[in-house]
C-alpha angles and dihedrals in degrees: 000000000000091000096181092055094047093045090051091052091045097049100038106116090219089062101048093104095038104128094212101053095088090057101045099080095064091042092051090048091052090051092052091047089053092055103259115158119249092247091052092050090049091051092050093048092051091050091051091048087055090050089052091053090050092051090048092054090049090049088238125144130220090258088065092063116118139133093281093054090047089053091052091050091050089050089051091050091047092054088053091049092240104116115121132187111277096024094113093047091051092052093048089047089054091049089053090049092052093047093051087057094044092241091129130021124256115251116267107234112234117247103255119157096172120130089246092055091045095055092043091050091052091046092050090050089050092052094047104038105026103029094032093216122174118262092246091057092050091048090053097044102050100060091052092054093043092053092048095050093046092051094043098051104020105168094351125101114276102252105166093187088067093064111111132197089248089060090057097045092045091053093049094045089050096053106025094081089059093054137069113255090251093053092046090052089052090053092051090048089053091051094050090049093048096048092047087053092051092047094049090046093052094243092124131029097216126055099238090182087084091061098052107115121234123242117222121219106206092188090076097036094110094052113095115244092224143359125242118242090256091051091049090054090049091054092047090048093058091073114107099227091186089073131063096239090047092054090048092049090047091056091047094050092049090054089051095044103038100036100027093232122171118243090249091053091054091048091050094050111124129201089242090055091073113086101192095181095052093037092233138132127211108221117202104209130185116314111346098332115128125180134181117225132183115259109231116222096244092048091049091050092050091049092048092051092049096045095046100046112013114032106099120229110267142144097246118098092213113121097221120051134163119275111214097209136015105249121175 
């Protein structure tokens, strides 16, 4: 945990009455354990300290915190011109942290037996239990689908089989210009997920996921989509394997190149995930998805070299940790 940052927040005389300070240490620890960088943890703690100040001025306590209060705080920050990307996700992440520790109560779902609520409830269950998606992804997907269905059917009966591909493309073309490319891509991903769910569930006869248009992000247009095998070997070969950080980076790059792991999957890798006898690796994918993959010989040798000689002693069970210096 970034101890200096937290201690500064905790001892600052202006923060003595901040209702969130007693809960930030555990939250910061959980962030570090989940692989967040020190600068990211510092940024999240400062945002939450600001939220605590705001609650204090409103004479609200931590037990009053919920999604509505978070939305009001975001609106307040927006009026001040101080909203940054990721602020909302951080606040929702903190709410989830507090609820897991029974500091605040879980929201009571409103009693809604409408057809719209019924299909959204089934879709949410599908995302959480069958797809194993992270809570943040589910939170981002559902409002997009709700807004589309409300606009498509308005006061008419919710007949999903009447949805056409033109309805989907018209909706995206109408709203995409008002969004960032990243947000527009998230909306299209939500639509593809929803229509695959409807098709698999027999609600529609045509898989409309295939008709959802793609959203280009020109900012990344110059970045190659993939590297050739020769280029991969060149990248791997740049690691200075005579130094500790080089041996660590070499093991990381081999996991990316040989097994096709995502960066987050490499970060999440635990010591207990490596089954040396079986020659297997447990990969913790997005959400709750776990897969076992064979451990290639060169990857295993690189991991062994790093773990035996370079990984510093620490409490975390994560395989890869920061190395303060660059010893040989």
